[in-house]
N, C-alpha and C positions, 0 to 999 in steps of 0.2 A: 478717210483720205484716199484719194484715187492715185493711180500711177502717174498721171499728169502732175498732180500736186507734189508727189515725191520728187519728180524730175525738177520741178520749179524750186523745191527746197534744196536739192543738191546743187543746182545752178547758183542759187543765192548764197548758200553757206560755204561752199568750197571755193567758188570763184576760179578764174583762170581757164575755165572751160566754156565753150559756146553752149547754147541751149541744146544743139544737136549732139554735141559730145556728151553732155550730161545725160541726155536721153539714151545714148548708146551705152553709157556706163550702167545706168539703172537697168536697162534691158539685158545687158550681159550678166549682171548679178542675178536677176530673176531667172534667166535661162539656165544658168549654172545650178541654181537651187532646184529648179524643176528636174534637171538631168539627174542630180544626186538623189532626189526623192524617188524618181522613177526607177532607179537602181535599187531602191529599198534601203538606202543608207540614211543615217541620222544626220541632221544639221544642228550643230551646237553653236549658238552665238552668245558669247560671254556677256553677262549683264542684261541679256534680253530673254533668252529661253532656248528650248529645244523643240525642233520639229522631228517627229518620229512617224514612220509608216508602220502601221500595225496590220496584221492579217486577222481578219474575222472569219470564223468558220461558218459554214452553211447552217441555217437554223429554220425553225418553223415559227412564223409569226401569225397574227390573227387579224382578220378584217374587222375593224372596230364597229362597223355597222351591223354585220351579219354574224360575227364571231367565227366565221369559217377559217380554217387553217390555210395559210398561204406559205409556200416555201420561199425563203430568202436565201439567195445564192451567196457563196463565199466571196469575199472581196477584200481589198486593201483600203484602209482609211488613214487619213492624215490627222495626227493629233499634235497639239502644241501645249507644252508645259512651260509656263513663265518662270523666269529665274526669281530668286528671293529679292534681288535688287529691283526688278520690275514690279513684283508684288508690293514691295514697300512703297514704291513711287505711286502706285495706283491707290493704295490704302494708307496714306501717311498717318492717319489717326490710330491705326492698328500698330504701326511701327512705333509710334510715340508711346502707346500704352504698353507695348512689349518692353521697350527700353525702361520705362518707369517701373515695371514689375521686376525686371532684372536688377535694377538699382536697389529696390527695396529688399529683394532676396539677398543681395550682397551685404546689406546692412543688418540682416537677421530678422527683418519684419515680414518675412514671407508667409505662406500659408501654414497653418498650424499642423503639427504632425498628429498622427493617430493617438499618441500617448497624451498629448495636450488637450485633445478634444473630449 
């Protein structure tokens, strides 16, 4: 999905805003997110996930063709950790299996204990 598609979706789903106003809203959200991340702060979006800036230390890597050591400088990287809600939506079969396992555990037909094995 591109930024233009996000703008179109905001325009269609929210309504009441012109396409330009929708573009300004989306742009403002992204600018604020960039500013927060540039300051090294975390962004937590409930039901979606967390964006976190991590500091990576300098290290020595290897050229895969020659095996020669190459210094890799310290840097900051952006990581995203999806929420449990997003994970469940992406993998509904796993959520259903987890729910079935929890139900069977509650009924006492869960995994055997070490004494029963």
